[in-house]
C-alpha positions in Angstrom: 349.0 80.1 -39.3 347.7 79.9 -35.8 348.8 77.2 -33.4 345.7 75.2 -32.6 346.0 73.0 -29.5 343.9 71.3 -27.0 345.3 71.1 -23.5 343.6 68.0 -22.0 343.5 66.9 -18.5 344.8 63.5 -17.3 342.7 61.8 -19.9 340.2 62.7 -22.7 337.2 61.9 -20.5 337.9 64.6 -17.9 334.7 66.8 -17.6 336.8 70.0 -17.4 339.1 70.6 -20.3 341.2 73.6 -21.3 341.3 74.4 -25.0 344.1 76.5 -26.4 343.8 78.2 -29.8 346.6 80.8 -29.5 349.0 81.8 -32.2 351.6 83.2 -29.7 351.4 86.6 -31.3 351.2 89.5 -28.9 350.5 93.2 -29.4 353.3 95.2 -27.7 350.9 98.1 -27.0 348.3 96.0 -25.2 351.0 94.0 -23.5 352.5 97.2 -22.1 349.1 98.4 -20.8 347.7 95.0 -19.9 347.3 95.8 -16.2 345.2 98.9 -17.0 343.2 97.3 -19.8 342.3 94.4 -17.6 340.7 96.6 -14.8 337.1 96.4 -16.2 337.3 92.6 -16.4 338.8 92.4 -12.9 335.9 94.4 -11.5 333.3 92.3 -13.3 334.9 88.9 -12.4 335.1 90.0 -8.8 331.4 90.9 -8.6 330.4 87.8 -10.5 332.6 85.8 -8.2 330.7 87.0 -5.2 327.4 86.0 -6.7 328.9 82.6 -7.7 330.1 82.1 -4.1 326.6 82.8 -2.7 325.0 80.4 -5.3 327.7 77.8 -4.5 326.2 77.6 -1.0 322.7 77.2 -2.4 324.0 74.7 -4.9 325.7 72.7 -2.1 322.3 72.2 -0.3 320.5 71.4 -3.6 323.2 68.9 -4.6 323.3 67.3 -1.2 319.6 66.5 -1.3 319.3 66.0 -5.0 322.5 64.2 -5.7 323.6 66.6 -8.4 323.8 70.3 -9.1 320.6 71.7 -10.7 320.9 72.5 -14.4 320.4 76.2 -14.0 323.0 76.5 -11.3 325.4 74.4 -13.2 325.0 76.6 -16.3 325.5 79.8 -14.3 328.6 78.5 -12.5 330.0 77.0 -15.7 329.6 80.4 -17.5 331.3 82.2 -14.6 334.2 79.7 -14.7 334.5 80.1 -18.4 334.6 83.9 -18.1 337.1 83.7 -15.2 339.3 81.5 -17.5 339.2 84.2 -20.3 340.0 87.0 -17.8 342.8 85.0 -16.2 344.3 84.2 -19.6 344.2 87.8 -20.7 345.5 89.2 -17.5 348.5 86.8 -17.3 349.3 87.1 -21.1 348.4 83.5 -21.9 346.3 85.0 -24.7 346.2 88.3 -26.5 342.7 89.5 -27.5 340.5 91.6 -25.2 337.9 89.1 -24.0 334.1 89.6 -24.0 332.1 90.0 -20.8 329.7 87.2 -21.4 331.7 84.0 -20.9 330.6 82.6 -24.2 331.8 79.2 -25.1 334.4 79.2 -27.9 334.7 83.0 -27.8 338.3 83.2 -26.6 341.6 81.5 -27.6 342.0 80.1 -24.1 338.7 78.5 -23.3 337.3 75.8 -21.0 334.9 73.0 -21.9 332.7 71.8 -19.1 330.5 68.8 -19.3 326.9 68.9 -18.2 325.7 68.0 -14.7 325.9 64.4 -13.6 325.0 62.4 -10.5 327.5 62.8 -7.7 328.2 60.9 -4.5 326.5 62.7 -1.6 329.4 62.0 0.7 331.8 63.8 -1.5 329.3 66.6 -1.9 328.9 66.9 1.9 332.7 67.1 2.5 333.6 68.9 -0.7 335.2 71.9 0.8 337.4 69.7 3.0 338.3 67.4 0.1 339.2 70.4 -2.0 341.7 71.8 0.4 344.8 70.0 -1.0 343.9 71.0 -4.5 343.2 74.6 -3.4 346.7 74.7 -1.8 348.3 73.5 -5.0 346.2 75.9 -7.1 347.5 78.7 -4.9 351.1 77.7 -5.4 350.5 77.5 -9.2 348.9 81.0 -9.0 352.3 82.3 -7.7 354.0 80.5 -10.6 351.6 82.0 -13.0 352.5 85.5 -11.7 356.2 84.8 -12.3 355.5 83.5 -15.8 353.5 86.6 -16.6 356.3 88.9 -15.3 358.9 87.1 -17.4 356.5 86.8 -20.4 355.7 90.5 -20.2 359.3 91.4 -21.0 359.6 88.7 -23.6 356.4 89.7 -25.4 357.2 93.4 -25.2 360.5 92.9 -27.0 359.6 90.2 -29.5 355.9 90.8 -30.2 355.4 87.1 -29.4 355.0 84.9 -26.3 357.4 82.1 -25.7 355.7 78.7 -26.3 357.3 77.3 -23.2 356.0 80.1 -21.0 352.5 80.0 -22.6 352.3 76.2 -22.2 353.3 76.2 -18.6 351.0 79.1 -17.9 348.2 77.2 -19.6 348.9 74.3 -17.3 348.5 76.5 -14.3 345.2 77.9 -15.6 344.0 74.4 -16.4 344.6 73.0 -12.9 343.2 76.1 -11.2 340.0 75.9 -13.2 339.6 72.2 -12.6 340.0 73.0 -8.9 337.3 75.7 -9.0 335.0 73.4 -11.0 335.4 70.7 -8.3 334.9 73.1 -5.5 331.8 74.6 -7.2 330.3 71.1 -7.6 330.5 71.3 -11.4 332.2 67.9 -11.4 332.9 65.1 -9.0 336.3 64.6 -10.7 339.3 65.7 -8.7 341.7 68.1 -10.5 344.6 66.4 -12.1 348.3 67.4 -11.9 349.1 65.5 -15.0 347.9 66.6 -18.4 348.1 65.9 -22.1 350.8 67.7 -24.1 350.1 70.8 -26.1 350.6 69.7 -29.7 350.8 72.0 -32.7 
């Protein structure tokens, strides 16, 4: 029976929430070749990321004058962030299945729920990149931790055919904070990323 869990942010009302539906089972074969198997996704997410960055600049001006990110831009950036979550989870062994390329909501065991666009304070929009610097630094540190967890988890999964719950949960925490940081930076939400989070419950 699969472990169904919802990894919430500091409270249920956070607009960016990581959802975990992972049974901890891992295929030894795909774990062994994970770096190679992930190459197509790494290429796509890199190209998509460039487009998302360009549109983030457009979105910044639009949000600065309109007080919110336009619906179309919000949907595009949310889809990119969801796809990036799937790829990150696959690459770092937080989940096992090979993800799709569309960033479809609910299509992967490690998924991100993102609320729709809302009005934001123009001052926080104007200084968003500066305000995001502390969170980006923390996300960068958590990125190194995620690499260490993936390295240890690779050996664990290769020998046991499963992922350690502790490793998976801590890795999911790193992914959750990072995606909240990207969502904040891309103007998908005005809510600052949270270091605290709800527990993963079976």
